[in-house]
C-alpha positions, -999 to 999 in steps of 0.1 A, spaced: -543 -420 680 -529 -403 649 -504 -376 655 -482 -356 632 -448 -358 647 -427 -347 617 -415 -318 639 -424 -329 675 -419 -310 707 -413 -324 742 -450 -328 749 -456 -347 717 -427 -371 724 -439 -377 759 -473 -385 746 -459 -408 719 -440 -427 745 -471 -430 766 -490 -444 736 -463 -471 734 -467 -480 771 -437 -461 785 -437 -433 811 -412 -407 800 -408 -372 815 -391 -340 804 -361 -347 826 -357 -381 811 -357 -366 776 -332 -340 788 -309 -368 801 -312 -387 768 -303 -356 748 -273 -350 771 -261 -386 765 -266 -383 728 -294 -408 727 -318 -383 711 -312 -352 689 -315 -318 703 -346 -296 694 -342 -265 674 -356 -231 683 -383 -219 658 -386 -183 650 -420 -166 655 -442 -146 678 -442 -175 703 -409 -192 706 -410 -230 703 -385 -258 703 -391 -286 678 -371 -318 672 -358 -328 637 -380 -348 614 -379 -385 622 -374 -381 660 -405 -401 668 -390 -432 651 -357 -425 668 -376 -424 702 -394 -457 693 -361 -475 687 -346 -460 719 -375 -473 739 -371 -507 722 -334 -509 732 -341 -496 767 -363 -526 772 -333 -548 765 -307 -529 786 -303 -499 809 -268 -493 796 -268 -459 778 -236 -469 760 -251 -501 746 -283 -482 736 -262 -455 719 -242 -480 698 -275 -499 688 -291 -466 677 -260 -458 657 -262 -492 640 -299 -485 633 -287 -456 612 -296 -426 634 -274 -395 634 -255 -404 666 -222 -385 669 -193 -408 659 -171 -395 688 -198 -406 713 -198 -440 696 -160 -442 699 -162 -433 736 -189 -459 742 -169 -486 725 -138 -476 745 -157 -480 777 -171 -513 766 -137 -527 758 -123 -511 790 -149 -529 812 -139 -562 795 -102 -554 801 -108 -546 837 -129 -577 843 -102 -599 828 -74 -581 848 -94 -587 879 -98 -624 871 -61 -627 862 -51 -611 895 -74 -633 915 -45 -651 930 -7 -645 929 -2 -682 927 -26 -686 898 -13 -689 862 -28 -680 829 -45 -713 825 -63 -711 859 -74 -675 852 -88 -685 818 -106 -715 833 -122 -693 860 -134 -668 835 -146 -695 812 -167 -710 840 -184 -677 846 -192 -671 809 -205 -707 804 -230 -702 833 -243 -668 822 -281 -666 816 -303 -640 801 -299 -616 771 -262 -614 775 -256 -651 775 -239 -670 747 -263 -689 723 -276 -723 736 -288 -738 703 -269 -770 707 -274 -792 738 -240 -795 754 -226 -808 787 -215 -780 810 -179 -792 809 -178 -791 771 -194 -756 772 -167 -744 797 -140 -759 774 -155 -739 744 -155 -707 765 -120 -714 776 -107 -715 740 -126 -684 732 -113 -665 762 -77 -675 755 -81 -662 719 -96 -629 730 -68 -624 755 -42 -631 728 -27 -660 749 -11 -679 720 4 -706 742 -31 -712 758 -48 -712 724 -23 -739 712 -27 -759 744 -64 -758 741 -66 -768 704 -84 -800 714 -112 -778 727 -119 -760 694 -145 -786 683 -165 -777 714 -164 -740 704 -174 -749 669 -203 -770 682 -214 -742 706 -216 -718 677 -235 -742 655 -206 -750 631 -202 -786 640 -227 -815 646 -214 -846 664 -181 -858 650 -186 -841 617 -162 -812 608 -192 -791 598 -185 -755 586 -154 -748 608 -131 -746 578 -155 -726 557 -160 -700 585 -123 -695 591 -118 -710 626 -90 -731 612 -62 -723 588 -57 -740 554 -39 -769 570 -68 -775 594 -49 -762 624 -66 -742 651 -63 -704 646 -70 -675 670 -107 -666 667 -108 -630 679 -85 -600 683 -71 -594 718 -82 -566 742 -50 -545 735 -56 -546 698 -92 -537 702 -86 -507 725 -59 -494 701 -82 -498 671 -110 -479 688 -87 -450 697 -72 -447 663 -102 -455 641 -109 -429 614 -144 -416 609 -146 -434 575 -136 -467 592 -163 -462 618 -189 -455 591 -179 -486 570 -181 -509 601 -215 -493 610 -228 -502 575 -213 -537 575 -228 -545 609 -262 -529 601 -265 -548 569 -253 -580 586 -281 -578 611 -307 -574 583 -293 -597 557 -277 -627 575 -309 -644 584 -321 -641 548 -289 -647 529 -272 -674 550 -297 -702 543 -294 -694 505 -256 -694 506 -254 -727 525 -283 -745 507 -259 -770 492 -249 -784 526 -281 -782 547 -272 -808 573 -239 -791 581 -254 -756 581 -285 -763 601 -271 -753 635 -253 -722 622 -285 -710 605 -304 -714 637 -278 -695 657 -278 -667 632 -316 -665 632 -316 -663 670 -289 -637 673 -298 -614 644 -336 -614 646 -335 -593 678 -298 -592 690 -289 -583 725 -275 -547 725 -242 -558 739 -237 -579 708 -235 -548 687 -206 -533 706 -188 -567 706 -192 -572 668 -183 -536 660 -151 -539 680 -141 -571 663 -148 -558 628 -131 -525 635 -100 -542 648 -98 -565 618 -103 -535 595 -76 -514 612 -51 -542 609 -54 -539 571 -47 -501 572 -70 -494 542 -65 -461 522 -92 -434 525 -102 -438 489 -108 -475 493 -129 -469 524 -150 -443 506 -155 -468 477 -166 -495 501 -190 -472 519 -205 -462 485 -210 -498 476 -229 -504 508 -256 -479 501 -289 -495 510 -302 -492 475 -272 -509 460 -274 -538 485 -311 -542 480 -304 -545 443 -278 -572 448 -300 -591 473 -330 -592 448 -306 -604 421 -293 -632 444 -328 -642 454 -339 -643 418 -310 -665 408 -317 -689 436 -353 -693 426 -346 -697 389 -316 -719 393 -302 -703 361 -274 -682 377 -274 -644 382 -304 -625 369 -304 -588 360 -328 -569 382 -338 -533 377 -330 -510 406 
């Protein structure tokens, strides 16, 4: 049924949700507005007062309903809508990211405090076993067939890195190949793409993979609006472009790249909402560590305008097809 929802009211949004197979009432819309998941309607002047939503709210609602099918967490839905490009308030995003990192920190603290006699290694092993056995949308990718013990070893290295336990990371260096294999960067005994993707330093030694929880929480609290916006654009474009660009960039080493390309296709085609919060926090922490100047941030944000990126992508695709190097493409 065709309906003009350029300026929809509550009744029109409820009807649009019903058309998509969702039962949504006025109180639900009110809750979503309160949580920042939908924009607020504006009062229209006239003989009969009416409240209409901003133009584009129907599409906003459609994406909200899409993410709601994946998770009931309002924080995860909020961050996903922000990545989608909707006008979600940055401070709400900061708060949602802070709560996400806080839940991880609390979970890790609970695991670490599981026994007074338990050391760091035992706590990491226990958490790694839990993560390795996770199922459903929040589970880690299972592209490569692995023995459970090897998967637990991979998760142990990852957990030690996230926690910033340098001694544990060094002690578990022999487990890094398992993590590389789980992420699709290694096949069998081949070194794969681990060096290319930065999981090892220039000498081939294991390097911490992810920022620790303390760094992440500090980065979220101190992030400037421009830093949040730059990360939003980076992550948003990554979700759109990685499945398209990665096979082209790795075309000269198809055997080594096959698993990584498949992992990227699975994760980015329809990523679990929690993945957005996780990736945003990682990127934001790495960006904050560099302390970029405001003018540099603004320049990067300008370079990541959708029109500019589309231009570069078409040029890259044209050069790959022709095999003659970069080709000028009109914008």
